[in-house]
VOPAGU-2260 file (C-alpha; in pm, 1 decimal, decimal comma):
REM VOPAGU-2260
SITE   aa  ch    i         X         Y         Z
SITE  MET   A    0    5832,1    6022,2    -852,8
SITE  ARG   A    1    5642,2    5884,8   -1095,0
SITE  THR   A    2    5543,6    5560,0    -876,7
SITE  CYS   A    3    5482,7    5766,7    -563,4
SITE  SER   A    4    5239,2    5942,4    -770,9
SITE  CYS   A    5    5074,2    5661,4    -880,8
SITE  THR   A    6    5048,5    5507,2    -546,2
SITE  HIS   A    7    4898,2    5804,9    -421,2
SITE  ALA   A    8    4634,5    5820,9    -665,0
SITE  CYS   A    9    4552,0    5471,3    -628,8
SITE  ARG   A   10    4506,5    5516,7    -241,1
SITE  GLU   A   11    4273,3    5780,8    -304,8
SITE  ILE   A   12    4077,7    5582,1    -550,1
SITE  PHE   A   13    4069,9    5291,6    -276,1
SITE  GLN   A   14    3955,6    5511,8      -8,7
SITE  THR   A   15    3675,3    5669,9    -215,1
SITE  PHE   A   16    3533,9    5328,0    -289,3
SITE  MET   A   17    3576,8    5167,0      88,3
SITE  PRO   A   18    3303,6    5129,8     233,3
SITE  LYS   A   19    3270,6    5399,4     524,6
SITE  PRO   A   20    3155,3    5283,2     883,5
SITE  SER   A   21    2800,4    5394,8     955,8
SITE  PRO   A   22    2754,1    5729,7    1170,7
SITE  ASP   A   23    2592,5    5653,6    1495,3
SITE  LEU   A   24    2291,6    5828,7    1507,5
SITE  THR   A   25    2162,7    5721,6    1848,2
SITE  GLU   A   26    1981,5    5962,1    2064,3
SITE  THR   A   27    2029,6    5918,3    2431,4
SITE  THR   A   28    1741,3    6030,8    2709,3
SITE  VAL   A   29    1864,8    6324,9    2940,4
SITE  SER   A   30    1535,6    6356,2    3140,8
SITE  SER   A   31    1181,5    6229,1    3045,4
SITE  ARG   A   32     811,9    6354,4    3218,0
SITE  ASN   A   33     462,6    6208,0    3181,7
SITE  VAL   A   34     266,6    6488,2    2973,6
SITE  TYR   A   35     -95,1    6252,1    2963,9
SITE  ASP   A   36    -208,7    5949,1    3112,1
SITE  GLY   A   37    -551,4    5807,8    2940,8
SITE  GLU   A   38    -709,2    5483,7    2907,2
SITE  LEU   A   39    -532,6    5418,7    2599,7
SITE  LEU   A   40    -218,5    5581,6    2573,2
SITE  ARG   A   41      36,0    5817,2    2769,8
SITE  VAL   A   42     207,2    6117,9    2617,1
SITE  ARG   A   43     548,2    6172,9    2731,5
SITE  ALA   A   44     806,7    6482,5    2657,8
SITE  ASP   A   45    1180,1    6367,4    2686,1
SITE  LEU   A   46    1494,0    6593,7    2656,7
SITE  ALA   A   47    1722,8    6368,7    2424,4
SITE  ARG   A   48    2089,7    6414,4    2343,9
SITE  LEU   A   49    2152,4    6423,5    2001,1
SITE  PRO   A   50    2465,3    6260,2    1821,8
SITE  ASP   A   51    2607,4    6605,3    1762,8
SITE  GLY   A   52    2606,5    6682,3    2160,0
SITE  LYS   A   53    2282,8    6904,4    2140,4
SITE  VAL   A   54    1963,1    6848,9    2331,3
SITE  ALA   A   55    1622,2    6843,4    2212,3
SITE  VAL   A   56    1274,9    6801,7    2293,1
SITE  ARG   A   57    1100,3    6454,2    2181,4
SITE  GLU   A   58     751,6    6408,9    2225,3
SITE  TYR   A   59     597,7    6089,7    2170,9
SITE  ILE   A   60     280,4    5832,2    2267,0
SITE  THR   A   61     397,7    5532,9    2461,2
SITE  HIS   A   62     113,2    5265,3    2356,1
SITE  PRO   A   63      74,0    4922,1    2470,7
SITE  GLY   A   64      85,4    4743,5    2137,1
SITE  ALA   A   65    -148,5    4571,3    1949,1
SITE  VAL   A   66    -239,4    4239,3    1750,2
SITE  VAL   A   67    -348,7    4233,8    1376,3
SITE  ILE   A   68    -534,8    3925,9    1257,2
SITE  ILE   A   69    -570,1    3788,8     925,2
SITE  PRO   A   70    -856,4    3566,0     964,1
SITE  LEU   A   71    -916,1    3320,8     654,6
SITE  LEU   A   72   -1198,4    3094,5     595,0
SITE  ASP   A   73   -1185,7    2755,0     425,2
SITE  ASN   A   74   -1340,0    2911,5      96,6
SITE  GLY   A   75   -1023,8    3132,2      82,0
SITE  GLU   A   76   -1244,6    3481,0     166,5
SITE  LEU   A   77   -1145,6    3664,3     423,0
SITE  VAL   A   78   -1325,6    3786,8     783,0
SITE  MET   A   79   -1326,8    4186,6     785,4
SITE  GLU   A   80   -1490,9    4437,7     953,0
SITE  ARG   A   81   -1645,2    4794,3     897,3
SITE  GLN   A   82   -1596,9    5044,2    1187,9
SITE  HIS   A   83   -1633,6    5393,2    1254,9
SITE  ARG   A   84   -1311,8    5567,2    1337,2
SITE  TYR   A   85   -1395,4    5891,6    1576,9
SITE  PRO   A   86   -1096,1    6073,3    1500,3
SITE  LEU   A   87   -1138,5    6081,5    1179,3
SITE  HIS   A   88   -1548,5    6069,0    1165,3
SITE  ARG   A   89   -1588,7    5782,7     877,5
SITE  ASP   A   90   -1612,3    5440,0     870,6
SITE  PHE   A   91   -1323,9    5200,5     769,4
SITE  TYR   A   92   -1275,4    4857,9     621,8
SITE  GLU   A   93   -1015,0    4695,9     847,9
SITE  LEU   A   94    -874,8    4350,0     958,0
SITE  PRO   A   95    -977,7    4260,7    1331,3
SITE  ALA   A   96    -739,9    4395,0    1572,5
SITE  GLY   A   97    -696,3    4479,5    1952,5
SITE  LYS   A   98    -481,5    4620,9    2210,2
SITE  ILE   A   99    -270,6    4413,1    2397,1
SITE  ASP   A  100    -380,0    4421,7    2777,2
SITE  ARG   A  101    -108,8    4440,0    3046,5
SITE  GLY   A  102      97,7    4110,0    3104,2
SITE  GLU   A  103    -132,1    3951,0    2838,1
SITE  ASP   A  104      52,0    3721,7    2542,8
SITE  PRO   A  105       0,8    3856,2    2213,7
SITE  LEU   A  106    -132,1    3524,9    2052,6
SITE  GLN   A  107    -380,8    3476,6    2326,8
SITE  CYS   A  108    -460,6    3849,5    2270,8
SITE  ALA   A  109    -503,7    3752,4    1890,0
SITE  GLN   A  110    -761,6    3472,7    1974,9
SITE  ARG   A  111    -945,5    3656,3    2238,5
SITE  GLU   A  112    -983,5    3979,7    1997,7
SITE  LEU   A  113   -1074,4    3749,6    1684,7
SITE  LEU   A  114   -1357,5    3583,8    1897,6
SITE  GLU   A  115   -1501,3    3893,8    2065,4
SITE  GLU   A  116   -1505,9    4113,4    1755,3
SITE  THR   A  117   -1608,0    3844,3    1479,7
SITE  GLY   A  118   -1771,1    3545,2    1676,4
SITE  TYR   A  119   -1506,8    3277,9    1495,4
SITE  THR   A  120   -1243,8    3107,7    1680,8
SITE  ALA   A  121    -921,7    2936,0    1465,1
SITE  SER   A  122    -749,5    2594,0    1498,4
SITE  LYS   A  123    -461,6    2714,1    1301,6
SITE  TRP   A  124    -220,9    3025,3    1420,5
SITE  ARG   A  125      54,1    3167,3    1236,9
SITE  TYR   A  126     280,6    3448,5    1351,0
SITE  VAL   A  127     351,2    3657,0    1061,8
SITE  THR   A  128     552,2    3961,3    1116,6
SITE  THR   A  129     568,8    4299,8    1366,3
SITE  LEU   A  130     524,2    4645,2    1205,2
SITE  TYR   A  131     570,0    4973,6    1355,6
SITE  PRO   A  132     335,7    5223,5    1243,9
SITE  CYS   A  133     398,1    5539,7    1352,2
SITE  ILE   A  134     778,4    5570,9    1423,2
SITE  GLY   A  135     793,1    5954,0    1445,5
SITE  TYR   A  136     574,4    6018,0    1733,0
SITE  SER   A  137     479,3    5633,1    1909,5
SITE  ASP   A  138     616,5    5314,3    2026,3
SITE  GLU   A  139     328,6    5129,0    1952,7
SITE  LYS   A  140     383,2    4809,2    1775,7
SITE  LEU   A  141     167,2    4566,6    1579,7
SITE  MET   A  142     213,1    4208,7    1572,7
SITE  TYR   A  143      26,3    4012,5    1249,4
SITE  TYR   A  144    -127,0    3661,5    1299,4
SITE  LEU   A  145    -287,8    3435,0    1038,8
SITE  ALA   A  146    -569,0    3258,5    1135,3
SITE  GLU   A  147    -680,0    2936,6     974,9
SITE  GLY   A  148    -930,3    2664,2    1042,6
SITE  LEU   A  149   -1195,6    2896,6    1119,9
SITE  ILE   A  150   -1533,3    2818,4    1316,3
SITE  PHE   A  151   -1814,0    3041,5    1389,4
SITE  THR   A  152   -1908,3    3054,4    1755,5
SITE  GLY   A  153   -2099,0    3406,8    1828,4
SITE  ALA   A  154   -1935,9    3739,8    1852,0
SITE  SER   A  155   -1906,1    3917,4    2217,5
SITE  LEU   A  156   -1806,6    4274,0    2163,4
SITE  ASP   A  157   -1685,2    4487,6    2434,4
SITE  GLU   A  158   -1899,4    4784,1    2580,7
SITE  GLY   A  159   -1904,3    5069,3    2356,7
SITE  GLU   A  160   -1790,4    4867,0    2036,0
SITE  HIS   A  161   -2008,5    4882,5    1739,3
SITE  LEU   A  162   -1889,9    4713,7    1420,6
SITE  GLU   A  163   -2006,6    4528,4    1093,6
SITE  VAL   A  164   -1847,4    4185,2    1015,3
SITE  PHE   A  165   -1846,0    4078,6     639,9
SITE  THR   A  166   -1611,3    3847,5     432,6
SITE  LEU   A  167   -1453,6    3938,0     110,4
SITE  THR   A  168   -1215,6    3782,2    -110,5
SITE  LEU   A  169    -827,3    3871,8     -97,7
SITE  PRO   A  170    -838,9    3987,6    -482,4
SITE  MET   A  171   -1113,1    4218,2    -421,7
SITE  ALA   A  172    -985,4    4322,0    -112,8
SITE  LEU   A  173    -650,8    4397,0    -268,0
SITE  ASP   A  174    -879,4    4610,3    -533,0
SITE  TRP   A  175   -1026,6    4792,8    -251,8
SITE  VAL   A  176    -698,2    4879,5    -182,7
SITE  LYS   A  177    -597,7    5023,1    -510,8
SITE  THR   A  178    -912,0    5190,1    -538,3
SITE  GLY   A  179    -870,0    5355,0    -215,2
SITE  LYS   A  180   -1176,0    5206,0     -58,1
SITE  ILE   A  181    -924,7    5013,3     227,4
SITE  THR   A  182    -712,5    5312,0     360,4
SITE  ASP   A  183    -632,3    5185,1     664,8
SITE  ASN   A  184    -230,1    5126,8     698,1
SITE  LYS   A  185    -243,9    4828,6     925,4
SITE  THR   A  186    -503,1    4651,0     706,0
SITE  VAL   A  187    -316,6    4761,1     382,2
SITE  SER   A  188       2,4    4570,8     528,2
SITE  GLY   A  189    -157,6    4284,3     637,0
SITE  LEU   A  190    -370,6    4221,0     299,2
SITE  PHE   A  191     -19,8    4251,2     110,4
SITE  TRP   A  192     131,1    4025,0     330,7
SITE  ALA   A  193    -143,5    3790,0     325,3
SITE  ASP   A  194    -100,6    3795,9     -97,6
SITE  LYS   A  195     265,2    3703,0     -37,2
SITE  LEU   A  196     226,3    3405,3     213,2
SITE  LEU   A  197     -81,4    3260,9       3,0
SITE  ARG   A  198     126,4    3253,1    -313,2
SITE  GLY   A  199     413,4    3101,0    -131,1
SITE  GLU   A  200     634,5    3402,1    -218,2
SITE  TRP   A  201     733,8    3487,3     137,8
């Protein structure tokens, strides 16, 4: 009896510390309808079946995706922008970025946006990472590129686009993040990545 009891206790301890299989959290689409179709984005409302079998509404924005460029001058300064963002009615300090056109290669988009917005071309491009900024309500993805070997040739902004281009050292840019002067999420992420890359830590 003592042996049986001991075996049972050992089994319970073993089961307690054994890794449990991860639950399936997948939500599957039951139906989908378009709610709004704009120039930049679309809004959809889906019925989704949850892991417990229940059905819930999932409203979300579909976005074509965008690129974010980390432009690094030979002197170590970053090329950045000050731009007014209408939804928040204020100016933001940002890294250059832009929407990927339908069928456009992301790297070609990054090269185009850097030239159009800042007037710079780059001889060296490096893919950095892909981030998803709004996972709760959008499928938008941001593809980051480090651009080096910059040469200024002259900007050519899109119609309706107004911004100021300036340069800033990375330490100063990170200080602006710390003090709340830079609050744009894609830029904060890009600056942290730039810091790690240039230190050789990532």
